[in-house]
N, C-alpha and C positions, 0 to 999 in steps of 0.2 A: 235499429236505429243511427245515423249520423251523429258520431259527436258534432259537439259545436265547433268551427274556427276560432282562434282563439280570438274569445271575445272583450273590449278596452276596458270592461273595469273587473275583470276575472282576477284571483288572489295567486302570486305565483314568485313564489322564493319571498326573502326579506333577511333580514336581522330577528333572531333571536334572542333574548335575553336575559328572562325570567329564570329564576332556579330551577323549574320546569317545565313545559310546556306540549305541547302533542303540533303534528302540522300533516298535511297531509296533498295529495297531490290536486292540480286546480279541476274543481267540478266533483271531484270522489264524495260521495259513493257512486256517482252517475262515469259516463266515461271521460275519457282525459281530452281534450282538445288535441287535435295534429298541429305540429309545428310549435312545439314548445320547449324553451328551453329556461328551465328555473334552477336558482341557488341559492338555499336556506343556509345560513353562517349561522350557527349556534355558539355565543359566546357568555359563560358564567364569569363566576370569581378564579382571578390567577390561584393559582395553587392549586387547583379541581379538576377533574377530568369533566367529560362530558360523557356519562352513560345514554344509549341510543339503541332503541326494540323498534319495531316494526310487528303490528299487532295483524295487519293485511299488506297483502300485492299480489297485484295481478297485473304484466306489462306484456305486450306483445312480446314473443319468443322466436329466438337466434341463436345458432350456436355460436356463436362470439359477441350477443347482444351487440350488433352491427344497427339496429333500426331502431328500439325504442329501448333505457336503458336506464339505470339508478346507481351513479356513482357515490361512493363515500370517501371525504379525505383525510383525512390525519392533520389538524391546520388549515389555517386559512388561504394557503395558495393551491390552485390547482396543476401541482407539482405529481409529475409520474413517478417520482419518488417518495410521493405521501400518498400513493392511491392508496386506498386499505380492498375497494373489490369496486368490481362494476357486475352488476346483477339485472337480470331481466326473466319473462315467462314467469313461474307461479310460485317455484320455489322460492320464499323469503330469504331475505340477508338473515346471516347470524347477526344478535346483539355486539354494539363495536364499545369500547369506549376509547376515547380519546390519548393521546399522550400529552397534551398540556388542555387549556382551557378554551380552547377553541374548534371548532370542528363547522366541517363543510359537507353541504349533501347534494349533489348535481339531479332534474330529471329531465332528459331527453326524449321528446317524441317527433319522429319524421310525420311527411302526409301522408301516412298510410295503416292502415287497423289502428285501433283502438281500444283498449282495455279500461278496467273500472282503476288502475292505478294502485294507491297505498297509503298506509295509514300509521305514523308513526307516533312515537313519544321518548321524551328525553325528560334528564334530573342530571342534577350536578351532582357528581361523585367525591367524595371525600379524598378520594386517594390513598387512603391508609391501606395497606398491605399489597398498594399493589409496587410489583417490582421491575423499573425498566432496566434496556441495557441502548444505548441510546432513547431514544423518544419512542419507536413504535411500541403497539400496544399488544398483549398478548389477546387473542380473542375471546370473548366471552361465548359459554354453549347456547345453543338455539334454545330459546323457550317461549313461548308466548306472551308470555307477560315480561315486565321491567326486573331484569336481574335484581336480586336482594343481596346477595355478596359478592362483589368483586373480586375478592382471595378464593371464591369456589369455582375461578375460570377454568375451562378446561373443553380443550379441543376448540374447534372453528375451522374455517376458512381463511388462508390467509393468501391473498396476490401481491400484497405491495413487493418492489424490489428487492429492499431487505426487511427486519422486522427480528422480534425476540419472541420464543417461546418460555413459559414455565412450570412446575408442577403445581396444580390446587393447593394454595393455603403456601408455599415458598415464601419465605424457608423454614415454616414453620415444618412443623411433620404433615405428609398428605393424607387423607383422609382414608380408611377400608373402602372395599366394591370401586373404586373406582375406574373405568373405560373412560379413556380419551383420547379425541382422534383428531390432528392437527392436517389437514389437508394444505401444502403450501404449492403456490405455483397458479398458471393460468393466466390469468390480463396480463399482458404486455412483458411476459414473461417466454422466452425462447431461448433463452440458452439451460444449459447441466445448472442445479442448485448444490450451495456449499454448507455445510450445517457443521456448526462448532459447537461443542459443548463447556460451557463456563466453570459448570458445577455439577456436582453427581454425588450421590447418597442414597440408595433405592436397598432394597431387603435382599441378601444375597441368600443365592439359592446355586447349589448344583445341578449345571445345563438354563437357568434362570425361569422357572418354570413357577416360582410365587409371582412375586411383581416385577416388573420389567419394564422396560423399553426398547420396541422395534422397530425397525428403518425400512422402509418399503421404497425399490424407485419406480415410484409411480401413485398415478393417485389413488389407488385402492389396495387394499390387500391381498387382493390376488397378484398384484410386480411382485418380481423380484424380493425377496428379503435379502437387503443387502447387510443387515445383522442384530441380531438381540442381547442385552446389556442390562447389567445389575451390579449391587454391590457399590464398590464405591472406587473404583478406577474410570476415571475419565472415559469415556469412548473415543476411538479416534475419527480422524474429523475427516466427514464424509462427502462426498463428492456425487450428484448424481446422473447416470447419464441420460435422463429424459429434463423435461423442464417440470419437470412433476417428481414431491415426497411426501411421502404421508411416512406421520410419527403416531404410535399406538401407544400407549401408556399404559397398565393395568396396574391394581393392586389389590390382594388380596381378605380376606377376613381380618386376619391382624397382622401385627408387627409391621414399622413403615418406616420412614427413614427419613430427611430434610428434601428428598426430592430431586429437582434438575435444573437448569438455567439452560439455557442454548441461542445462539443467537445464529440468525442465516442469512443468506443473502445470494443473488441471482448471480451466476457467473463464477471461473472461478478466475485463481491467481492472486489471490489477496493474504495469503500466509504461506511463504516462499521464504529457500535456503539455494543459496548461491555459493558454490565452490569452487567453478573454472576461472580462471584468470581473469578473462572479460565477460559480457554478458550485456543484457539491458530486457529492462521492463518496463511498464505502463500500468497507472492506475487501472483499476477494472473497468470494465468497455470504453475505454478508448480507445479512438476520441471521441466518443458519445460520451455523454453525459453519466457521469460516477453513481452509483444508488446513495440512498441517505442512509445514515445509521450504522457507517462503518469502522471499524480500527481494522485497519490491512498492518501486517508486517512483512519488509523483505528483509531477510537477513542476510550479508555476504560474509563469507568466511572463507578467507583464503590459508594457502601455507605461512608459515610460523617465518619471521620475519620481511614478510611481503608487509605495504600498507594497499589501501583503499585508495584509490579516486573518482569520484562521483563528480559527472557532466550532467548539465540539467538541458535537455535538446528541447523542453513545450513544459509550460505548467501554465494551467487556469485552474484556480481554487475560489471559494467564496474570498470575496474582499475581509477586509480590515474592519475590526469593530469602530464605529463612527463617536462612541460614547469612550473607549479603552486607548481606542488605536493602532493597537495588539489585534493576534493574530488569534481570538477569543472563539471562530465559528471551526470552518475547516481548513483543515491548518496538514503541513507535512512537516516532518521531525527530522534529525537524525543526529545519532549518537555514536558515539566512538566504543565500539565494545560488542559484545551480543544482549544487549539488556538496555531497558529507558533507563536503568541506574547510571550509566555511564555520563560522559561530561556529554552535552548538548552542543555539537556542533555548527546548528542553524535548525529556524523555524520559520516554514513559510505560507504563503497565504496570498491571493489575488494574483495576480499576473507579474509578480516578481519574477525578473530575469537573477537569480542565486548564478555567481563564480563558482566555478572546480571547487568540491571541499575535498578535503584527503583527509584520511582518519590517522592518530597517530600508531594503532598499531595494525594488528594482520583481521581485524572484526569492526566491519561498521553496520548497522541499524538504523533501516528507514522505517518509520509510522506516518499512515495516514487515519488523522480520523476528521471524520464529517458529522454535520449534526441532523438532527430531524428535515432540517426545509433548506431552500434552496441548493443545486446541485450544479457541476462548470463542466467543463471539458477534460480534466484531471491533468496530468503528466505525463512526464515519457522521460525517461532516465539511460544515461548507459556508464557502465562502470570498468575501471581498470585496475590491475594489479602492479602493484609500482614496486617492479621489482627490486629486492634489496641487493645495494651495491654500496664499496669506497673508493671512491674517485678524488684522487692528490695528484699535486703537480707540482714538480721542480719549476726551474726558471727554460727549459729546453725541451720538459720530458711528461708525458702525460702518465698516470698509473691508475687502471681500473680494476678492481677484480672483486668477482660474484661467486658467493659460495657453490656449489657444484647441484648440490640437492635443491635449490630454489628454480633452475631449469632443468631438473634429472632428462626429461626428455630430448632435450635437444646435443647434439651434438656440436664441439666447440666450431665450426666455421658458420654457423647460424645466426654466431655474435659477433659482428666485426666494427670497428670505429671507419668510417669514412667509406671504405671501399673495402669489397668484398676477401682483397688480396691482406686486406689487414686483421685478420680474423682471432680471435683468442686463442691460448694455449693454454693447457692443461697442468696446472703448477698444485699438486697433493689435491685438495678438496677442493680446488678453487681455478675458477677459469679467470686467467690474466689479460689483459692487454698492456703492453709497457712499449710508448712510441713514442720517436721524439715530433717537434713540433710542425718541421717542414714535412713529414709523408701523411698521407693515409686522410689528406683531404680537409684535414684544417688550412682556417684562415682567419689573419689576423685584422678585427674589427676596434671600434672605436665607440665604448658604452661609456654614455655618464663622464665624458672628458677621460678616460682611463684604458688603455690600452689591454685588450684580452685579446686569448687566443682561444677560436671556439672548433668544434668539433660533430658529428652528429652519431651517436652509439645505437646499431640497431640490432634489434633483436627481433628474430624471423620465427613467429611460430605456424607460419603459414603448410596446412596439411590437406593434400589431393589438390584440388581445384580451386581452394580460397585463401586465399591474398590474405596476410594477416600479419603486417610488420610493424612493430614500435617502434618508436623513435624516441633517443631522448637529447637534447642537445647537452653536451661537455663543455665545458669554460674553467679555462683558466688564468687567473691574472697574475702573471709573470713574477710581478717584480715582489709582489708578496705571498707568491706561493700558494694562492689559495682558490681551489675547483670547487665547482657547485655541477650536480648534474640536476636535469628539470626533463619530466614526461611530456613530453611535447604533441605527441599525434599516435596513435594507432593504426585500423585497420584502414581508416578515412585522413588521406593524407594530408586533408584541410585540420592546421591547427587549430585544435583542442582547447586549447586556454594560453593566457599568458604567461611568463614565465616565471618557473615558480621552484625556490629553494630546495630541495628535498637535504637537508641535512643529513649525513648519513647516523640513524637513530643508534647503532650498534658501537658506537667509536669505545665505549668502555666493556664492550663482550670482545672485542680485537684478541685471536689468539698469538702464538709465534709468530704465524705466517705475515700477520700485520706489522708486527714489530719489525719483521726483517724488513718489509717494506720501506719504513720509516726509515731506520737504518740505510737503504737504499739509498732512499732521497738524499741522506743529509752526506753520506760519501759523493754522491755525483757531484755536491756544491762544494764540497772540499775539493775532489781533483780540480774543478771549474777555479776556484779561487788560487790553488797552488799553480796551477798553469798561468794564471796571469802573472804569481809572484815570478817565477822562474823565469818566464819571459822580462818581466825587469828588471831583475842581476842581469840576465844575459845580454841586456841594450847596455846595463852602465857598466857590465867588464870591457863590450866593444869601444865605446867611449872611453874609458882609460885608456884599453890599448890603442886606440889614435890619437890621444896626445902624447903618451909616451912616446910611439914614433915618430 
């Protein structure tokens, strides 16, 4: 028999706010109507979770569930990052637990083929024993009845863009004779999957034959094995070559451990270290929306003496909290040094356009946090290493000194002031440029009603056909004999930032060559003054001579 079309009085979706309850597809156990779109919003007490299970499930089958389907969302918003799974056919979804006190279930039918639909039950969970990273849940094992103990969560199908898994009863000792399989990937996932273990303690043995965690590069155990781990050493970060990843956890009849905690996300490029003098990177999936529940770190580590300058090319994150005015949700933070214990250089969210930032030392860490809902385009960043150099001046000359070890791969003619004819010379372990103001493309300017001498220092890192010339503006105020240098451009000839004084951070570490340089400055001033005095004396002698004559 044909199913009814959408009758006007049929029950379809709604808000379920009792501590427990049941709901089903329209007309269940009869055939569901065509062209339905029903949304059930389950809301329980704050601080609790929603436990959801299915006692019957039969929808039209399609390989990608493109016709009739049921979707489960973590939270109230239909955000792709919160989608826990899309289901169709006769295989019932596994039981679910929400990350917070709200869960959404969406049922959709098209205009062809109808089945009996589904029946589901939910109840409020205490949340005790659940371990969250961000706010994505572990998935409960499939069982025909509602689950009894959330702490026995063991395996499941995870189709969200990111989330967390933990061993049963984590962080308490896991049970004996357990076998859990988490299959990650599927709906909405097209790129590789990254798995990161944040805690790991499993009974150790030679060859990991007793208790172990095995990783497979695909949806089943027939896929290539990526690794098998036991003991207390955390497994390395794992990136699949397919949009699927299977995690198998097995324990034997005795001796256990704390177990493990791991998080996954779709895509690569979330935990990276950069050591090149310049580079760029962006948030996962940029310029598409980034996944929820991420903590990504980008560490920039340059040679000693360098500093790191970061340029924000584009940024769009979730906005500030309307309650606190702070970046309490999704945010990007920068730390001076290699860890989050370093000085905070900035914290941003929304569509702010941060000015470039510069580290005090040779390491800088950027950390992206995203929460359980709402996602935006993310960010794109470029960075450049600020070459360590000492720039000073007299009333007539520029003195520039750069440690050769900072530019070990460059020949001296790749470093020049104004024009290539004013290239650096090699003195000891330093590149040096010592030139008068009236040469090497210098020009006089008025800045803030002060006369200054300005030139451009070029450092040419180009290789092959790829042009890569970094430019520093060198400035001197002759009256005060004060010099400054500013990184103004990298490979892009457009000015990347406003002038920023790069006061030499190594003045206290100067060696004998620096002392000699300072002396040469003082000597040049003395010579200048001596010439003036001598000229004055000669003029006096000439005047006296004329009078006597």
